[in-house]
N, C-alpha and C positions, 0 to 999 in steps of 0.2 A: 592467352588464358593459363595460369598458373596451375600446375600439378598439385593434386591433393594425394597426402600419404594415408593409407587406412588398412587395417587388418582385413585380409579378403574373406570374402563369402565365398561359396562354393563356385557361384558362376563366375565371379571375378577369377578365381582362381583356375578354372576352367580356361577362361580366356588367356590368362597367363602361361597356360601350358602351351597353347599354341603359338603365342608370342615367342616365348623360349625355344621352340623347335625352330622357327624362323631366325632368330637371331643368333643361335648357336649353329644354324645348318644342319641339324641333325636333332632326332628325338632325345627327349631329356626325361627318360623314365621316373628318376628322382623325384622329378616335380610331384608327380602322382604318388609314388611310394612312401615319400616321406613326409606328405602333406598332412596326414592324421597325427603325426608325432610333433609338429613343427608350428611356431609362430610364422604365418604367412602374410607378408607386408606386400602391397602392390602401390603404384603410383598411379592415379587415375587424371586424365584430362579430357574434358569434355565428354564424360561417360565411357570413355575408352581407356583399357588397362594399357600404359605404356613403358612400365618397367615393375620389375618386382624381385622377390626372393625370398627364401626360408632361412629361418633360424632354429637351431637345435639347442635346449638348454642340457647340457651333456657336461658333468664334471670333469675336470682335466687334473691328472697328478703333478705336483709342485713339490718338491721336498720330501715326498712320501705320502702326502695328504691330498685327497680330492678338494678342489676349487671349484666353485660355481662358475660356469664358463659357459659361453654362447658361440656355436659353431654354425657360421653363416655359409649356404650353399645355394647352388642353382641360381646365381642372382643375374640379371641381365636387363640390359635397356634395348628398347625398339630401335633398329636400325635407323629409321628416320629421326629419332629423338636424340641421338648422339652429339655431343660437342657442346651441350648448353649447361654441363656441370650437374645434371640429373644424377647421373651414378654416385656422385659424392653425396648429394642430399639423400637418396635413397640409402645408401649405407648409414649415414647418421641416424635416419628414422628406424631401421633397422635395429642398429644397436641400442637405441633409445627404448625401445620398447622392451628389448631383452635385459637391458640395465634394471628396469622397472620391475622385472620378474626375478631379479636376484642375481644375476650374472655380474661378476668383478673383472671378467676377462673376455675377450673376443679373440677368435680364430677363424681363419678362411685360407682355402688353397686359392691362388690366383695367378693367371699369367701376366698380369698388371701389376707386378710388385713395384715398379715405380711409382706407379699413379698412388697404390694405398700406402706407400711409405709416407709421401707426402701428408697422407690423412693420420699418421701417428702409429702406422703398424712398422713392425720388423721382422725379418727372418731371423729365428734363432739358430738355423742350421741348413747347409745344403742338402739337397735330397736327390740320390740317385736311384735308379734301377741297375740291376747286373745281369748280364747274360754269360753263361759258362756252359761249355760243352758237358753233358752230363756225365760223360766217362772220366773227367778230371776229376769228379767228386768222389769216386771210388777211392781216390789215395787221401781222402779227408780226415780218417782216423779210425779208431777201432768201433767195430760193430757189435757191442756188447748189451744193447739194451733190449727189453721187451717191447715190442711194437704191437699196438692195439688199435684196430680200423675202428672207425666211429667216436662219438662223444660219449666217454664213460661216466659222466655226470659230475666229473672232478675238475674238469678241464676249465670251466668258467672261473671257479677259485684259483686256480693254479695261474691262470691268466691275469686276474686280477693282481693277485699278490706279486707276480713279475712285472706288471706294468707299474707298479708304485716303485719301481727301482729306477725309472726314467722320469724326466720332465716332458710333460704335454700329453701323455698318452691317456686316452680317453678312460673313464670309469663306463664301460659299456653299459647302456640301458637295456631294459628287458627287452626291448623291440629289436634290438641289433640283431639277433640270430634270424628273425623272419626276414628281415631287411636283405640280409647275406644270401638268405636262401633265394630270394627273388632276383637278386643281383647275379647270383652264381649258382644256380640249380645243379651243376656238374661238381660242386665244391666235395672234395672228400678231405676228412680230418683223421690224424692219426695221433695217438698218444705213446710217449716215450717214458719208459721206467726202467732203472736198474732191477734185476731180479729181486722179487719180494719187498719191494718199496712202492711208495706212491709216485706216480707220474711226474716227471720232471722237466717235461717237455711237451708242446703242441705244434703241430705241423698242419698248415691246410694248404691243399693243392688243386689247382684244375688242369687238366689235359687240352689243349688247344691246337687245331690246325692251322698250319701256316703255309705259305706258298713253298717252302723249304720242307714242309713235313709236319711233323708234331713237335709241340715243346710242353714242357712242365712249366706250369706258372705258380709261385709261391705266394701266397697272399697272408700267411701268418707263420711266423718263425719265433716261437719263444722257447727260450732254453734256460734252465736254471744255473747250468756251470758248462764248463768246456766239455767234459765227456758226453753229456747229453748234445751238443751242439755238433760234437764229431760224429755221434750216430746219427743224428738227424739228416747232416749231410751224405753220410755213407748211405743211408736207405735210398735218398734221392739219385745216388749213383749207380743203384741197383737198376734203374730203369733205361741204363745206357743202350741195352740192346735193341730198344725199340722207340726211344725218344732220343734224339742227339742232342737237345738243347733244354737246358733249364735256365728260366728268367725269374729272378727275385723282383717282384712289384716295387714300386717306389716306396710303398708303405711295409714292405714284406722282409726286412732284413734289418735289424738293430743298427745305429752308426758304428763307426770304427772299420777293423780290418778282420772280423771274424772268419768271413769267406777266404778271403785272398791269403791269409795264414795258413789255411788248410788246405789249400790247393799245391799239387806237386810242381805245377808251373803255374805261378800268379799272372803271368802274361796272358794266360787263356781266358781269364775275365774281363769282359767288356762293360764299362760303366756308362750310362747314359744320363746325363744330368737334367733334372726337371725342375719346373717353377715351384719354389718353396712354399711350406706353411707359413703364413704370417700371424703374429700374435700382437694385440693390443691391450694394455691394462687400463680398464674403465675407471678403477678407483683404487689409486695406490696404495691409500690407507689400508683399505680391506683386504687387498690382494696380499699384502705383506702380513697382516695378521692372521689370515688363513692360511697359509703356505706352511709346510714343514721347514725347518731349520737344524742345522747340526747341534746336538748338545754341547758340545766341547768349547763352542767360540763364544768369546765376550767381546763386543765392539761397539762401539759409537762412532758412526761417519754421519758428516752432514754432507748432503746432496743437494745440489742446484738442478731442477728440472728446467731446460731452456730450448727454445725453439731453434730451428736449423741456424738462424744468423746469429745466435747467442744471446738474445735477451732473454734474462731470467724471468720465467712464469710463477715459480714456485720453488721454496727452500724447505727442506724436509730435514729431520735428524733420524737416523736409522739407528736404534739400538737393538741388539741382539744378545741374548743370554738365556740359557737353561732351555734351550731348544725351542725359545719363541722369540718373537721379534715384533717391534711397533716402529712405525714411521708417523712421526709426529710432525706437523706444521712449524716451521720456524727453526731457531737454533737458540741454546742457551746463551745469554749474553751478546747476542749479535753476532756469535762467532762465524767467520767466513767459510765459504764451502769448502769441503776437501776434493770433491770430485763435481764436475759438470758434465750433464749427459742429457739428451734429447729424450722425450717420451717414448720413442721408437728403441733407442738405445737401452732404456731402462727395462722394456718389455724384453730385449734380447738377454740382458744381465738376469732379469727375474727368471727365465727360463734356463740359465747355465750355459749361455750361447757363447761366451767367451772363455777362452782355454788358457790365457796367459794375458799378462799385463801388456806385453808389446802387441798383441793381436787386438786387444781393446782400444790400446791408443791409436793404432791405425784406423780402427773404426770409428773414430772420433770423441772416444771417452776422454775429457780433460782432467789430467790431475798427476801428482807424484806417482811414479811406477810403484812404489812401495805402498801407498794407500790404495793404488789400483789392485795390487796384489791381494790385499787385505779385502777389498770388496769382492773380488771375483770368488775368493775363497768359501764365501758363505753360500753361493749357489753352484759352484762347480761341483758338487760331490755327485750329481747326477747329470747325464747328458741329455740333450734334447732329443725326442723322437717322437713324433706323431704316426701312430701305427694305423690310422684309418683315414681314408680319402673319401670324402663327401662334396 
C-alpha cells in the first residue's frame, strides 16, 4: 500500500511525536513546541503515521532584503520504513505545500547532506562551534562599553538590523522569543553600548554543567563593529574565575575569524565541525527578483542550470542594474551560456557562498574565470550565516 501525504491533524501529529522520539532515539520537544507555528506534514500508510516533519514560513535575509522562505525541521521516517525513497518523497511534499504558501527558498539542517544534495540542495558555508578557555578572552580587547542585563526593548530591532548584513539569517518571527525561552529557560541576555549611545551589541548565554565543571554557552553574538565585539568577548572573559570554558554554539558566532584574531593565543580555540545548513531555490525567477542587489553593478550574464551529469535543463539571462535584478528564461538571439551550474550550486551562489573564482571552479561552476568573477561579485557583498538552529 502506497503512503499518502497530508497535513496532520492533532491526532496524527501526536502519533508523529511518538514516532520522532523512536526514530531519533531521544525526545524531540520541538515537534510540540513548533507545531502551532508550522505546516505539519505526515505520511500515512494503512492509517498509521510512518513519516513526517514540520515547515516554518520564516523570511531569510539575502542581499539585505527578507525573502519568503521555508525552514524544514524535525523530519524523520520510521526505522522500519527506511530504504524505499519515502524520505525524498516526504521532502518534496513538504516543500510543495510551503511553496504554495509563498516560499521561494527552502532551508534545512541535516546530517544527511549528501542525500539532500542529490535532491537539489547545497551548503553555502561550513559550520563550526568553538570552545576556548574563558581566561583567554580577557585579552580580547578594550572593555569600555556599558553592559545592561536583560532585554532593553531595543535589542530585537538591533538584531534585525545586523541580521540584514548577512545572507541567510532569519527575520525572526514574533513567536521566536517564547520558543527560545522554552528551549533555554536559563538564557541570559546582555546589551552593549558605548557611553551615551544606543546599544550596538547583543549577547545571549547559558551556563551549563559538564563532567569537567561548568561552561558558558553562547547562543547569540551580534556586534555592530569591532569595538563592540571586543567588549563582548572581554565580558565573557570576566567569568574566568568560576567558569573555565566558553563555547560558541554552531549558530552563535558570525563566520570569519573575529574570535581567533582577538585571542592572545589563537591556538587555544578548538573548532568542531558540524553538519551544515542547506539551501534550495524553489523558484529562481522570483528569488532573484525579491533579493537585494548591489546598487553599483551593471551586469548581463547567461546561465545554464544543468543536472549533475551536465544535461542543460534551463537557460536564463541574469540582468542586474540599479540595485535590482531579473532572471529571464532564454537568451537574446540564442546566445550561448557564459556559465553552467547545477541548481544546488545556484543556491550556494545566491547565498554568497563562493568567495573566489578559483573556489567556484573547484566546486563545479563551469565558465571562464573572468566571467565567474563577475558572477560572484553580485552576491559576495555579504557572507552566508544562518544564526538559528531548528
